[in-house]
GURO-370738 format. One record per residue (C-alpha): residue number from 1; z negated, y, x negated. Coordinates in steps of 0.2 Angstrom, whole numbers, plus 2048, in hexadecimal, padded with zeros to 3 digits. Layout:
N
+-----+-----+-----+-----+
|   n |   z |   y |   x |
+-----+-----+-----+-----+
| NUM |   Z |   Y |   X |
...
+-----+-----+-----+-----+
REM end
This chain:
422
+-----+-----+-----+-----+
|   n |   z |   y |   x |
+-----+-----+-----+-----+
|   1 | 808 | 7DA | 869 |
|   2 | 805 | 7E7 | 875 |
|   3 | 7F9 | 7F5 | 86F |
|   4 | 7ED | 800 | 877 |
|   5 | 7E6 | 811 | 86E |
|   6 | 7D7 | 81B | 873 |
|   7 | 7D1 | 82A | 86A |
|   8 | 7C0 | 82F | 86D |
|   9 | 7B9 | 843 | 86E |
|  10 | 7B3 | 843 | 85F |
|  11 | 7C2 | 83E | 857 |
|  12 | 7C2 | 82C | 853 |
|  13 | 7D1 | 821 | 855 |
|  14 | 7D1 | 810 | 85E |
|  15 | 7E0 | 804 | 85D |
|  16 | 7DE | 7F2 | 866 |
|  17 | 7EC | 7E5 | 864 |
|  18 | 7E7 | 7D5 | 86F |
|  19 | 7EE | 7C3 | 86A |
|  20 | 7E9 | 7B9 | 877 |
|  21 | 7EC | 7A7 | 870 |
|  22 | 7E5 | 7AC | 85F |
|  23 | 7D4 | 7A6 | 85A |
|  24 | 7D0 | 7B4 | 850 |
|  25 | 7CA | 7C5 | 850 |
|  26 | 7CE | 7D4 | 843 |
|  27 | 7C2 | 7E4 | 841 |
|  28 | 7CA | 7F1 | 835 |
|  29 | 7C5 | 801 | 832 |
|  30 | 7D1 | 80E | 829 |
|  31 | 7CC | 81E | 822 |
|  32 | 7D8 | 82B | 81D |
|  33 | 7D4 | 82F | 80C |
|  34 | 7D8 | 827 | 7FC |
|  35 | 7DE | 82E | 7E9 |
|  36 | 7EA | 83A | 7F0 |
|  37 | 7D9 | 843 | 7F8 |
|  38 | 7D0 | 843 | 7E5 |
|  39 | 7CE | 851 | 7D8 |
|  40 | 7D2 | 84B | 7C6 |
|  41 | 7C1 | 84D | 7C1 |
|  42 | 7BD | 83F | 7CF |
|  43 | 7CD | 835 | 7CE |
|  44 | 7C6 | 823 | 7D5 |
|  45 | 7B8 | 828 | 7E0 |
|  46 | 7C2 | 821 | 7F0 |
|  47 | 7C3 | 811 | 7E8 |
|  48 | 7B1 | 812 | 7E1 |
|  49 | 7AA | 816 | 7F2 |
|  50 | 7B3 | 807 | 7FA |
|  51 | 7AA | 7FC | 7ED |
|  52 | 799 | 803 | 7F2 |
|  53 | 79B | 801 | 806 |
|  54 | 798 | 7EF | 802 |
|  55 | 788 | 7F3 | 7F7 |
|  56 | 77A | 7F4 | 804 |
|  57 | 779 | 7FF | 814 |
|  58 | 76C | 806 | 820 |
|  59 | 76B | 7F5 | 829 |
|  60 | 770 | 7EA | 81C |
|  61 | 765 | 7F0 | 80C |
|  62 | 768 | 7E2 | 801 |
|  63 | 777 | 7E2 | 7F6 |
|  64 | 77C | 7CF | 7FB |
|  65 | 778 | 7D4 | 80E |
|  66 | 788 | 7D6 | 815 |
|  67 | 793 | 7C9 | 80A |
|  68 | 786 | 7BB | 80F |
|  69 | 787 | 7C1 | 821 |
|  70 | 799 | 7C2 | 821 |
|  71 | 79C | 7B1 | 818 |
|  72 | 790 | 7A9 | 825 |
|  73 | 79B | 7AD | 831 |
|  74 | 7AB | 7A4 | 827 |
|  75 | 7B5 | 7B5 | 827 |
|  76 | 7C1 | 7BD | 81C |
|  77 | 7BC | 7CD | 817 |
|  78 | 7C0 | 7DC | 80B |
|  79 | 7C6 | 7EE | 807 |
|  80 | 7D2 | 7F7 | 800 |
|  81 | 7D7 | 809 | 7FA |
|  82 | 7E8 | 810 | 7FA |
|  83 | 7EF | 821 | 7F5 |
|  84 | 7EB | 827 | 807 |
|  85 | 7E0 | 81B | 811 |
|  86 | 7D2 | 810 | 80D |
|  87 | 7CD | 800 | 817 |
|  88 | 7C1 | 7F6 | 81A |
|  89 | 7C2 | 7E4 | 826 |
|  90 | 7BB | 7D4 | 82A |
|  91 | 7C6 | 7C6 | 833 |
|  92 | 7BB | 7B8 | 83C |
|  93 | 7BA | 7AE | 84C |
|  94 | 7BD | 7B8 | 85B |
|  95 | 7AD | 7B3 | 862 |
|  96 | 7A5 | 7BB | 854 |
|  97 | 7AD | 7CD | 857 |
|  98 | 79D | 7D7 | 85C |
|  99 | 795 | 7D0 | 84B |
| 100 | 7A5 | 7D4 | 83F |
| 101 | 7A5 | 7E5 | 849 |
| 102 | 792 | 7E8 | 846 |
| 103 | 794 | 7E4 | 834 |
| 104 | 7A3 | 7EE | 82E |
| 105 | 79D | 7FD | 839 |
| 106 | 78E | 7FC | 82F |
| 107 | 795 | 7FB | 81D |
| 108 | 7A0 | 80C | 823 |
| 109 | 795 | 816 | 82A |
| 110 | 783 | 811 | 821 |
| 111 | 787 | 80D | 80D |
| 112 | 776 | 811 | 804 |
| 113 | 780 | 815 | 7F6 |
| 114 | 770 | 80F | 7EA |
| 115 | 771 | 818 | 7D8 |
| 116 | 76D | 806 | 7CE |
| 117 | 77C | 7FE | 7D9 |
| 118 | 789 | 80C | 7D5 |
| 119 | 784 | 80A | 7C3 |
| 120 | 786 | 7F7 | 7C3 |
| 121 | 798 | 7FB | 7CC |
| 122 | 79D | 806 | 7C0 |
| 123 | 79F | 7F7 | 7B3 |
| 124 | 7A8 | 7EC | 7C2 |
| 125 | 7B3 | 7FB | 7C5 |
| 126 | 7B8 | 7FC | 7B1 |
| 127 | 7BB | 7EA | 7B0 |
| 128 | 7C7 | 7EA | 7C2 |
| 129 | 7D0 | 7F8 | 7B7 |
| 130 | 7CE | 7EC | 7A5 |
| 131 | 7D7 | 7E0 | 7AF |
| 132 | 7E6 | 7E9 | 7B8 |
| 133 | 7E9 | 7F0 | 7A6 |
| 134 | 7EB | 7DD | 7A0 |
| 135 | 7F8 | 7D9 | 7AD |
| 136 | 809 | 7E3 | 7AB |
| 137 | 811 | 7DD | 7BA |
| 138 | 803 | 7E8 | 7C1 |
| 139 | 802 | 7F6 | 7B5 |
| 140 | 813 | 7F9 | 7B4 |
| 141 | 811 | 802 | 7C7 |
| 142 | 805 | 80D | 7C1 |
| 143 | 80F | 813 | 7B3 |
| 144 | 81D | 816 | 7C0 |
| 145 | 813 | 821 | 7CC |
| 146 | 80D | 82B | 7BC |
| 147 | 822 | 82D | 7B8 |
| 148 | 825 | 832 | 7CA |
| 149 | 817 | 83F | 7CE |
| 150 | 80E | 841 | 7BD |
| 151 | 7FD | 84D | 7BC |
| 152 | 7FA | 84D | 7CE |
| 153 | 7F1 | 841 | 7DA |
| 154 | 801 | 837 | 7E0 |
| 155 | 802 | 832 | 7CC |
| 156 | 7F0 | 82F | 7C9 |
| 157 | 7E8 | 81C | 7C9 |
| 158 | 7DE | 817 | 7D9 |
| 159 | 7D1 | 80F | 7CF |
| 160 | 7D0 | 81F | 7C3 |
| 161 | 7CE | 81F | 7B1 |
| 162 | 7BF | 816 | 7A8 |
| 163 | 7B6 | 828 | 7A1 |
| 164 | 7B8 | 82E | 7B5 |
| 165 | 7AF | 81F | 7BC |
| 166 | 7A3 | 81E | 7B1 |
| 167 | 79F | 832 | 7B4 |
| 168 | 79C | 82F | 7C7 |
| 169 | 78C | 834 | 7CD |
| 170 | 783 | 82F | 7DF |
| 171 | 786 | 841 | 7E3 |
| 172 | 799 | 841 | 7E0 |
| 173 | 79B | 831 | 7EA |
| 174 | 78F | 838 | 7FA |
| 175 | 798 | 847 | 7F9 |
| 176 | 7AA | 841 | 7FA |
| 177 | 7A4 | 835 | 808 |
| 178 | 79D | 842 | 80F |
| 179 | 7AD | 84C | 810 |
| 180 | 7B9 | 83D | 817 |
| 181 | 7B0 | 831 | 81E |
| 182 | 7B1 | 839 | 82F |
| 183 | 7B6 | 836 | 842 |
| 184 | 7C7 | 83F | 842 |
| 185 | 7CD | 835 | 833 |
| 186 | 7CA | 824 | 838 |
| 187 | 7D1 | 817 | 842 |
| 188 | 7CA | 806 | 848 |
| 189 | 7D5 | 7F8 | 84B |
| 190 | 7CF | 7E9 | 854 |
| 191 | 7DC | 7DD | 857 |
| 192 | 7DD | 7C9 | 85A |
| 193 | 7D4 | 7BE | 869 |
| 194 | 7CB | 7CF | 870 |
| 195 | 7CB | 7DA | 881 |
| 196 | 7D1 | 7ED | 87E |
| 197 | 7C3 | 7F5 | 88A |
| 198 | 7B6 | 7EA | 882 |
| 199 | 7BB | 7EE | 872 |
| 200 | 7BE | 7FF | 873 |
| 201 | 7AC | 800 | 87D |
| 202 | 7A4 | 7F8 | 86D |
| 203 | 7AC | 803 | 860 |
| 204 | 7A8 | 810 | 869 |
| 205 | 794 | 80B | 869 |
| 206 | 795 | 806 | 856 |
| 207 | 79D | 816 | 851 |
| 208 | 794 | 822 | 85B |
| 209 | 78B | 82A | 84E |
| 210 | 79B | 82B | 842 |
| 211 | 79B | 83F | 839 |
| 212 | 7A5 | 84C | 840 |
| 213 | 7A7 | 856 | 833 |
| 214 | 7B9 | 85E | 82F |
| 215 | 7C6 | 852 | 827 |
| 216 | 7C7 | 854 | 814 |
| 217 | 7DB | 85A | 810 |
| 218 | 7E6 | 854 | 800 |
| 219 | 7F4 | 85D | 7F9 |
| 220 | 804 | 85B | 7FA |
| 221 | 80F | 84F | 7ED |
| 222 | 81B | 85A | 7E3 |
| 223 | 82A | 84F | 7E4 |
| 224 | 838 | 857 | 7DA |
| 225 | 845 | 851 | 7CE |
| 226 | 854 | 857 | 7C3 |
| 227 | 857 | 848 | 7B7 |
| 228 | 855 | 836 | 7B4 |
| 229 | 845 | 832 | 7AC |
| 230 | 83C | 821 | 7A0 |
| 231 | 82B | 81E | 79F |
| 232 | 827 | 811 | 792 |
| 233 | 816 | 808 | 790 |
| 234 | 818 | 802 | 77F |
| 235 | 80F | 7EE | 781 |
| 236 | 812 | 7DD | 776 |
| 237 | 816 | 7D3 | 784 |
| 238 | 823 | 7C4 | 788 |
| 239 | 82A | 7CC | 795 |
| 240 | 82F | 7DF | 79A |
| 241 | 82A | 7E3 | 7AC |
| 242 | 834 | 7F3 | 7B3 |
| 243 | 835 | 7FD | 7C0 |
| 244 | 846 | 804 | 7C4 |
| 245 | 848 | 810 | 7D4 |
| 246 | 84C | 821 | 7DD |
| 247 | 841 | 82E | 7E5 |
| 248 | 845 | 82B | 7F9 |
| 249 | 83A | 832 | 809 |
| 250 | 82A | 834 | 810 |
| 251 | 823 | 825 | 81C |
| 252 | 828 | 831 | 82E |
| 253 | 83B | 832 | 828 |
| 254 | 848 | 82A | 835 |
| 255 | 851 | 825 | 827 |
| 256 | 845 | 818 | 820 |
| 257 | 84C | 80A | 82B |
| 258 | 85D | 80B | 821 |
| 259 | 852 | 80A | 811 |
| 260 | 84A | 7FA | 816 |
| 261 | 85A | 7F2 | 81B |
| 262 | 862 | 7F7 | 809 |
| 263 | 851 | 7F1 | 801 |
| 264 | 855 | 7E0 | 80B |
| 265 | 867 | 7DF | 805 |
| 266 | 861 | 7E1 | 7F3 |
| 267 | 851 | 7D7 | 7F3 |
| 268 | 84B | 7CE | 804 |
| 269 | 84C | 7BC | 7FF |
| 270 | 853 | 7AF | 7F3 |
| 271 | 865 | 7B4 | 7FB |
| 272 | 863 | 7C6 | 7F6 |
| 273 | 86F | 7CE | 7EC |
| 274 | 864 | 7D2 | 7DC |
| 275 | 85A | 7C0 | 7DD |
| 276 | 86B | 7B8 | 7DB |
| 277 | 871 | 7C3 | 7CE |
| 278 | 863 | 7C3 | 7C3 |
| 279 | 85A | 7B2 | 7C7 |
| 280 | 86C | 7A7 | 7CD |
| 281 | 878 | 7B0 | 7C1 |
| 282 | 871 | 7B6 | 7B4 |
| 283 | 861 | 7AB | 7B1 |
| 284 | 854 | 7B7 | 7AE |
| 285 | 845 | 7BF | 7B6 |
| 286 | 838 | 7B4 | 7BF |
| 287 | 837 | 7C2 | 7CD |
| 288 | 840 | 7CF | 7D3 |
| 289 | 83B | 7DA | 7E3 |
| 290 | 843 | 7EB | 7EB |
| 291 | 83E | 7F5 | 7F8 |
| 292 | 837 | 806 | 7FF |
| 293 | 826 | 80F | 7FE |
| 294 | 824 | 81D | 808 |
| 295 | 813 | 828 | 80A |
| 296 | 80F | 836 | 814 |
| 297 | 818 | 843 | 808 |
| 298 | 823 | 839 | 7FB |
| 299 | 82C | 828 | 7FA |
| 300 | 835 | 81D | 7EF |
| 301 | 841 | 80F | 7EE |
| 302 | 83F | 802 | 7E0 |
| 303 | 845 | 7F4 | 7D8 |
| 304 | 83A | 7E9 | 7CD |
| 305 | 839 | 7DC | 7C1 |
| 306 | 833 | 7D2 | 7B1 |
| 307 | 840 | 7CD | 7A5 |
| 308 | 842 | 7C6 | 796 |
| 309 | 840 | 7D5 | 787 |
| 310 | 851 | 7D2 | 77F |
| 311 | 85C | 7D2 | 78F |
| 312 | 853 | 7E2 | 798 |
| 313 | 860 | 7EE | 795 |
| 314 | 86E | 7E0 | 79C |
| 315 | 862 | 7DF | 7AC |
| 316 | 862 | 7EF | 7AE |
| 317 | 873 | 7F3 | 7AD |
| 318 | 875 | 7E6 | 7BB |
| 319 | 868 | 7EB | 7C6 |
| 320 | 871 | 7FE | 7C6 |
| 321 | 883 | 7F3 | 7C9 |
| 322 | 87B | 7ED | 7D9 |
| 323 | 875 | 7FE | 7E0 |
| 324 | 887 | 804 | 7DB |
| 325 | 890 | 7F7 | 7E5 |
| 326 | 886 | 7FD | 7F4 |
| 327 | 88C | 80F | 7F2 |
| 328 | 89E | 80A | 7F2 |
| 329 | 89F | 7FA | 7FC |
| 330 | 89B | 7F7 | 80E |
| 331 | 88F | 7E7 | 80F |
| 332 | 897 | 7D9 | 81B |
| 333 | 894 | 7D7 | 82C |
| 334 | 88B | 7C4 | 826 |
| 335 | 881 | 7CC | 819 |
| 336 | 87B | 7D8 | 825 |
| 337 | 875 | 7CE | 831 |
| 338 | 86E | 7C2 | 826 |
| 339 | 864 | 7CE | 81E |
| 340 | 85E | 7D6 | 831 |
| 341 | 857 | 7C3 | 836 |
| 342 | 850 | 7C3 | 825 |
| 343 | 846 | 7D4 | 827 |
| 344 | 842 | 7D2 | 839 |
| 345 | 83C | 7C0 | 837 |
| 346 | 830 | 7C3 | 828 |
| 347 | 827 | 7D1 | 832 |
| 348 | 824 | 7C5 | 842 |
| 349 | 81E | 7B8 | 834 |
| 350 | 812 | 7C6 | 82D |
| 351 | 80B | 7CA | 83D |
| 352 | 805 | 7B9 | 843 |
| 353 | 7F4 | 7BC | 83D |
| 354 | 7E7 | 7C8 | 845 |
| 355 | 7E2 | 7D0 | 834 |
| 356 | 7F6 | 7D3 | 831 |
| 357 | 7FA | 7DC | 840 |
| 358 | 7EB | 7E7 | 83E |
| 359 | 7F2 | 7EE | 82D |
| 360 | 803 | 7EF | 835 |
| 361 | 7FA | 7FB | 846 |
| 362 | 7ED | 803 | 83C |
| 363 | 7FA | 808 | 82E |
| 364 | 806 | 811 | 838 |
| 365 | 7F8 | 819 | 843 |
| 366 | 7F2 | 821 | 831 |
| 367 | 801 | 823 | 828 |
| 368 | 80D | 829 | 837 |
| 369 | 803 | 82E | 845 |
| 370 | 811 | 825 | 850 |
| 371 | 811 | 814 | 851 |
| 372 | 820 | 806 | 853 |
| 373 | 81C | 7F6 | 85B |
| 374 | 826 | 7E6 | 852 |
| 375 | 833 | 7E6 | 85F |
| 376 | 836 | 7F9 | 85D |
| 377 | 837 | 7F6 | 849 |
| 378 | 844 | 7E9 | 84C |
| 379 | 84D | 7F1 | 857 |
| 380 | 851 | 800 | 849 |
| 381 | 854 | 7F2 | 83C |
| 382 | 862 | 7EA | 846 |
| 383 | 869 | 7FC | 84A |
| 384 | 86D | 800 | 836 |
| 385 | 881 | 7FD | 834 |
| 386 | 88A | 7FA | 824 |
| 387 | 88F | 80D | 823 |
| 388 | 87E | 811 | 824 |
| 389 | 879 | 809 | 814 |
| 390 | 887 | 80D | 80B |
| 391 | 882 | 821 | 811 |
| 392 | 870 | 81F | 80A |
| 393 | 876 | 817 | 7FB |
| 394 | 881 | 824 | 7F6 |
| 395 | 873 | 832 | 7FB |
| 396 | 865 | 828 | 7F2 |
| 397 | 86D | 820 | 7E2 |
| 398 | 870 | 830 | 7D7 |
| 399 | 86E | 831 | 7C6 |
| 400 | 861 | 842 | 7C8 |
| 401 | 856 | 837 | 7D1 |
| 402 | 857 | 826 | 7C6 |
| 403 | 845 | 822 | 7C0 |
| 404 | 842 | 812 | 7B4 |
| 405 | 82F | 80D | 7AF |
| 406 | 82A | 7FE | 7A4 |
| 407 | 81D | 7F5 | 79A |
| 408 | 823 | 7EA | 78B |
| 409 | 826 | 7EA | 77A |
| 410 | 836 | 7F7 | 778 |
| 411 | 835 | 809 | 771 |
| 412 | 848 | 80E | 774 |
| 413 | 845 | 81A | 781 |
| 414 | 857 | 822 | 77C |
| 415 | 860 | 812 | 77F |
| 416 | 858 | 80F | 790 |
| 417 | 85C | 821 | 794 |
| 418 | 86D | 81F | 792 |
| 419 | 86F | 811 | 79E |
| 420 | 868 | 81B | 7AC |
| 421 | 876 | 821 | 7B5 |
| 422 | 880 | 81C | 7C4 |
+-----+-----+-----+-----+
REM end
């Protein structure tokens, strides 16, 4: 899984990850912009622009031209928007690499942004917002981000608010695109059964006309807290979905490998501590997850689960008790070895396909500007000790950093606040 990187004079970055025995190729374009780059008045515009790039280009002017051509190649294609990146990709037969690159570069560089299509897409995006509002397991993440970061870009919804979406114009979208879809904010990743030199040559040719405007900026996230905080979104549901967690470190921090192993102990696999505690011992909750999420200027470690409404308090106490165990007791050699093998194994399983590999390398380039190979990542995981875990648990599992967000029928905020202590 060796990669090659090249930066063009205009600032465009290119990555190639050859996979000689893989029958597919993935072309992924990532641009360093997302909801953290937005103003409150235009929150959701990154996501809106992502939708519009599929609605006709100068070379494929009809709305369905792109999808028909991609479907005709028998390939997978999609796009996604985050807080600090937007991505467009197509994955298909290795022999179709020139066509995949031509289509993805076309939609990225030449969207028409037709006014009539913009008006129609407003309804699609509002329906998307409505869909996620009806999914508490997903919606609770918005409650969580608002709790952590409040009224700043890190706390806003990626999709935006309905009224803001409905108010956006073609001029708004075109201006935003001009400010952010530029060469030195763009990375093109090609993975699969390709030759790196050929890939670089073709990418440089296709992206020759990319804008060289100055890259747009974003505000640094305010990431402070002085006491435990609870956020409740009241909804009459059959389950309460919650996220319980603490603030950690930005994506660059070298301690994140320790937090990865800590998260594995709590939530990786059916033999993890929280799965055994909640599912096997307590018989509550179908899912439970634990892990770290880091961005360029903040990070958090969180446990999430959906549980019976009348057992919420019991479950929260059990989760906090498990976090406390990591502060007090060393993880056994046997458990630590098991968790490391699980993390490493799952990492390699997740890199079998060309699209997964494109995302693995592309996200590192966009967020880190430093790329670690899977082998280097494995070495960092294997180097974590039981004492590292205990020291880290003592550092991050402290009362003042503790947060709880939930969706469910409960209204007793004070009772929940009383639970939030180590």
